[in-house]
N, C-alpha and C positions, 0 to 999 in steps of 0.2 A: 851426395844424394844418388841413390840407385834408381834406375829406371825400372818401373814395374809394368811390363807389357800387358799383363792380364788385367790390371786395374785400369790401364788406359783403354783397352778394348771394351771392358765393361762400361766405362763411363760414356762411351760413344752412343750407347743405346739407352741410357737413362735420360728420361725427359726431365729438364730442370723443374724444380718444385714450383707449382703455381702456374706453369705455362699451359695456356690453352689458346684457342683461336682468337680470343679477345685480348690477349696479353700483348702489350707493346714494350719495346725495349728503347731506352733512351739513347742508344747509339745506332746510327744508321750504317749500313754496309758501305755507302759512299764515303763515309767519314773515317773508315778504318785505315790505319797505316798499311802499306803494301804487304808487310810480313804478316800482320793479323788477317789481312784479306785472304792471303793464301791459306792460312790455317782455317778460316771460316769456310772457304770453298771446299777444302778437303774434308772437313768434318761434315758439312752438309751433304756432300756426295756420298760419303760412307753411310750416313744415316738414311739417305734415300735408297741407295742400292742394297746394302746389306740389311738395314733395318726395315726395309719395305715401307718407309714413310712417304706420303705424298711430298713432292718437291717443296711446296710452300711451307709445309709443316717442318720438314727437315731443315730448310733455310732459317726459319724462325727459331727452332730449337738450337741450331748451331750458333746463331747470333746471340741468343740469350746466354749460352755458355761462354762465348768469347767476351761478351760484355761483363759477365761476372768475373772472369779471369783478369780483365783489365782493371776493374774496380778493386780487386784484391791485390793488385800490383804484381801479378805474375808476369813472367817473361814469356817469350815465344817458346815453342817446343824445341827440344834439343836437336841440333843438326848434326849430321854425321861428320866426323872429322877425319875419316880415313883418307889415305893419300889419293885414292881414286877420285873421291869427291872434291878434293882440292886440285884436281887437274893433273895429278901425277899417276904414274903406273904403279900397280901393286908390286911389292918386292918380289 
């Protein structure tokens, strides 16, 4: 599976369907696995900063997205596997 950077960046600014201030998500941030928590924090920060959303809205939208990914059985975002990230020097 190829990584599509453009699609990923576009998805950061799409509000999940049906999400508004009254929408609740059945998964709480406190219940997220640590890896999902990191992804939620990163996505919410990007939505707030780059998307100019208020923090509460960015966090809610990010949580709705993460909850949907968990329900669909998706895994965490791909991690870098270069030697630097594994603690080794680049050749």
